[in-house]
N, C-alpha and C positions, 0 to 999 in steps of 0.2 A: 633507494627504499625497496623493500621486498614486495614483489607483486603478489596479489592474492590469486590463488589458482582458480581457474575456471573449470567447472565440471560440465563435460559434454555428455548428455545422456545417450547411451547406446540404444539400439533397437531393443524393444522389450516385448515380451509376450503379453497379450491382453487377456485378462481374466474375466472380463464382462463383455457383453455384447455392445458394440459401439452404436452411436446414433446413426441410423441409416435413413435419414429423412432429407428430402431435398429442401433447399431454402424455401420457407413459406412465401406465398404470393406477396404478402405484405413487404417482405424484404426485397423481393425483385422490383416491386413498384417503387419502394423507397429509394433504392440505389439508382434505378433508372431516372427517377426525378432529379436526384442529385447530379447525375451526369449531364442530363439535358439542360438543367438550370445554368450550368456554366460552360456550355458548348463553345461559346465564343472564346472565353479565356483558355479553354483546353486546346482549341485549334491554334491559337496564337502561341501557346507554350510548346505545342508539338513542332511548330515551324522553327522555334528557337533552337540553337545548337544544344547538344547534350551538355550537362553540367561540366564546367571546366575544372581541371585540377587547380589547386591553389597557386602552383607555379605559373600555369598558363594565364591565370587572372592577374599575374603581376604582383601577387601578395604572398607573403611567407606563411600566412595563417589559414588553416583549414576551417571550414564552417560547419557548425552543427545547430540544428533547430530542435528545441524541446517543445513538445505540444502536450498540454494537459488540460483537463476540463475545468476544474474549479481552482480559484486562486488560493484557497486555504490548503488544498492538497499540494500545490506547488510549494507553498511556504513551509509546509511540514516535511515533505519527502525530498525536497531538493536543496534544503538549507546547507550551505557550505559546499555542496557538490558542484554547483554551477561555477562558483568562484575558483574551485580547484581545477575543474576542466579548463576554464579560461586561462589559468596559469600554465597549463601544459600545451600552449601554442595552438589553442582552438579559439575560433571566433564564435562565441556562444550567444544564441538568441533564445528567448523564452516567449511562448505564446499561450495564453490562457484567458479565462474570463476575468474582467476587472473586479476589483474589490478593495476594501480598506487595507492599507498597509502594503499593497502589492508594489507600488512604485518605489517605496523606501526599500523594500526587499530586493528588487531588481538592482537598485543603485548600490546597495550593500554588497550584492553578489558581483557587481561590475559587469552585468550583461545587458543587452538591448532587449527591451520589452515590447511586445506586440499584443495588445488586448483584442480578444475576439469574444463577443458575447455568445456563450453556449450554455445550454442547460443540460442537467443530468438526464431528465426525462425526455422521451421522444416528443418532438414538436416539429412537424414536417417543414413548416415555413421558416422557423428559426434555424433549424438544422440546415436547410438549403442555403440560407444566408451565411452560416458559419462555414459551410463547405466551400462556398464561393470565396470567402475571405481567406481561408487556408490555402486554397488553390492559387489565388493571386499572390499571397505572401511567399509561397514556395517557389512559384515561377519567377518572382522578383529576386529572392535571395539566392536561388540555385545552391542550396546547401549540399555538402558532401554526405551528410548523415541527417536523418530525421529520427529523433527518439520520441516515441509517443506512448502514453499510458493513460489509464482510466478509460472506461468503456466508450464514452461519446467521442473523446478526442482520438482514441485509437481507430475508431471506425471512420470518422470524417477526415482527419489529417492523414491517417494511413492510406485511405483511398486516394486522396489528392497526391500524396507522395508516390504512390504506385503508378498512377496514371501519368505523372510527370517524369517518371523514370529516374527518381532519385536513386543513386547507386546503392546506398546502404539504408535500409529501413528497419529500425529496431523497435520491436514491440515489448515494452516492459510490462509483464503480466503481474498485477498486484492482487489477484484473486479471481475466483470463478463464481460469478453471480448465479450461474445455472445450478450450482449445488443446493441452493435454497429455493430454486424455481420448481414449479409444478406444471404438469400437463403441457399445453401448447406453448406457454411462456418458456418453459425449460427448453423445448425444441427450438424456439426462436432464439434464445440466448446461445444455445449450442451452435446454431447456424452462423450467428454473428461472430462468435469466437473463431470458427473455422475460416470465415472470410478474412478476419484480421490477421490470422496466422498465415494464411495463404499469401496475403499481400506483403508479408514481412520477409526480410532476408535472415533475420535473427529474432528469436523470442527469448528474452531474459526473464526467467521465473524467479521470484523473490524468495522462494524456499524450495528445498528438495522435494517435499511432499506435493507441492503445487505442480512441479514439473512431472512428477509421477502420475498425477491425475490427468494432466493433458495427454500423456501417452496412453493411459488406460482408456480414456474416452475417445482416443484417436481424433483429437481436435486439430492436431498439427503434426508436421513431420518431426520425428524424434531428432534427426540430425540438426534441426534448427534450434533445439532447446539448449539453453545455457543457464547454469546456476553459478553465481559468483561467490566463491568461498563457501561459508556455511549458510549463506542467504541473508535476508533482510533488505528493506527498501533503501536504507541510507546509512546503515550502521548506527552506532550510538556514540554520543560525546560524553564520556564519564565526567568531564569537568563541569558540565551543566547539571549533572545528577549526582550529587554527593549528599550524605546525611550525617549530621552531628546531633548529639543529644539536645543541644539548644534549638536547632531547627525543628526537631520533633515537638518540643514544648511550645515553641512559637506557633507552629502550624495548628496544633490542637487548641491552643488558647484562642487563635483567630476564628476557629470553627466552633468554639464553645463545647469542646469534647473533653471529658475528664482524662487525665493522664493514665489512669488505671483501666480505662475502657478498652475492650478488644475491638479494633476497627478493621473492617473489611472494605477494601476499595474497589470501585469499578470505574474505569476511564474508557469512554468510547461513546459511539452513537447509541442513543436510547431507542432500541427497536427490538422486535421479537427475535430476529435471527442472531442477535448478540447474546441471547440466552437470558433475557430479563425475567421471563416467567420462572425459569428454574432457579435463578438467583433469589427471587422473592420467596419462593416456596422453601428454599434451603434456610433462609434467615428466620423462618417461622418455626423451625424445629426446636425442641426443648433445650438442647445444648447451646443453641445460639440465641436464646430468647433475650439476653442482655447485650448482645453484640450490636455495634453501630455500623450502618452501611453508608459509606460516602460514595456518591454518584457524581461524576463530572463528565459532562458531554451534552451534545445537542440533542434535544428531543425530536425524533422523527416520527414517532407514533404516539399520539395522545393516550391511547389505551394503555401503553406501557407505563406512562407517567401516572395514570390512575392506579395501576397495579402497585407501583412503588409506594404510593401514599398509604397503602394498607399497613405499612410498617410503622406508621405514626411518628412519634418523636425520635424513634431510632434511625430515621432517615435524615441524612445530611446531604441535601441536593445543591450542587454548586452551579450547574449549567455549563455552557461551553466557556473555556478559558485556555489561553495558550500557556498558562503557568501550571504545567502538570507537576513539576517538581514539588511545589508546596503541598499539593494534594497527597502525593505519594509519601511525603515526609510524615504525614499524620497517620499513615496506614501501618498495620501489623502484617497484613497479607493482601495481595492483589487477587481478585477473582475475575476470571475470563471464561465464562461459560458459553463461549461462542459456538455457532453452528458451522462457520466457515471463516477462513482468513486467507490473506496472502502470506503475510508474516506480521504478527502483532508487535509493533515497535514498543508499545507501552510495557510489554514484558521485559524488554531489554532496559528500558528506562527505570523500571522498578528494581531490576536486578542490580543496576549500578548503585542504587541506594540501599542494597542489601535487603530488599523486601522480596520475599519469595512469592511465587505465583501458584495458584490452583487454576489450571487451564484444562481444556478438553482435548480429546484426541482428534479433533477436527483437522482438516487440511490446514497447513500453515501453523496452526496453534501448537501441534505436537513437535514442531521443529524448534520452538522457542524455549521449551522446558525439557530437561532430562529428568525423567520420573525418578523420584526418591533421591535425586542428587542435587538438583537446583530448584526443585518444586515438586508438585504433585499433578498427575494427569487423571482425569475422570472421563467416563463415557459422555457423549453428547446427549443433552436433554435428559439427564438423570439427576434430579434434584436431591435424591437421597445420598447418592455417591458424593455429590458436591458438598452437601451438608456434613457428611462424615469427614471429608478431607479438611474442611474449614474448622470443624470441631477438634480434629486431631491436632492441628496447629495451635488451636486455642489452649488445649490441655498441655501441650509440650513446647514450652518456650525455648528449650535447648535445641530441639529439632528445628524450630523456626529460625533460630540464629544460625545453625549449621547450614541449612538450605540457602539462607540469604547470603551468607559469605561465599558459598560455592557459586551461587548465581552471579555474584559480582565478578568473581575471578573469570568465569566463562564469558561474561559480557565484554569485559575489557580485553581478554585474549583473542576471542574468536569473532567479535563483531565490531571492531574498530571502524570508524568511518573511512579511514585511509585505505583499509583493506578492500572495501567496496569500491571506492573511487579508483584505486589502482587497477582493480579488475576491469572496470569500465574503460579506463584509458587503454588497457591492453586490447580490449575488444575493438575500440575505435581505431587504434593505430594499426591493428592487424587488418581490419576491413579496409581502411584507407590505403594501406601499403600494397594490397593486392591489385590496386588499380593504377599505381604510379610506378 
């Protein structure tokens, strides 16, 4: 099978001033507490021999540990990938917070599951406990590689792997929270990113523009940066996302939406930095006064939910569901007015169903859409430009069809799951081969 090329970023000139702030005192105190809390475990791990190769262990299988914060993220971004890595002669372990369906997911993927209670928000005592558990787990498993992603798991599991001298530590960067941060919080987030990248031997950015931003802000060493193929977290499975006229009719009937209505879809977390205010304002413009907005996603900001209610009966709110395909089947166009992304998988899923997207030029988002070829791009936080793009696709059904068909071809050709998985295998095999 053809391997997906890995893009290694060269040194690049920086066009903006980098963050030149020392880690805030809170970070120093936080990390010091984490280290001291597990001093006994760390001392025991230091006395233990360095991680042995799989041959020295008397086993033919190499070992990799995936660490991720939330179980829903693991089930969304690692589906199929873990099973594939396992089939390539790797002993795969998954560690994340417990949740509904996680055990079945791990069993389906054929990997060993280790649940560690961890929260997305900072909670010093719970984070200390999670750090201790990750340290103990890594010391016991002695993995050849630790792959960590999402902010909390990357900090805690990454620190444990670094202190225990795991030979290969891969940070999968799925986005930069600092892009939507302000003031001291932005500096704090930048300092945490710098720490995570310093502790890592490789940083896999899920989109080219995300890698560019890392270099631009000087958050990590450019030679550590890797982009697999054209990017994305896990590729897309076109077999799961197909569209037929009957599916469209059934989806609209289920949602009580007329077949002749113009439907704009939004799939994602309901919060301000996903562009909900711009989306609501765009739907209020005269040309879209009869359009229906379908919103599927978990509400993380009640104020945004109140804002959506201003659309009245034109709002079809579904809430969180793993069945994204049925929602997309009812849509004429996908709207993604986001302020920042790593790589928006939902754009690929919509593309596989020949549903074009109107997205922003934000980091990650601009990699998912080729402007005027597979969809339309508009500036961030510009509701008038968003409204005009949505109205243009409303007026021109032929353009909508052409963009949707081109989007599907690109998704199938450039973003297959196996291209991402083969790129990861190449990275794992290369890193492991250098030590054996």
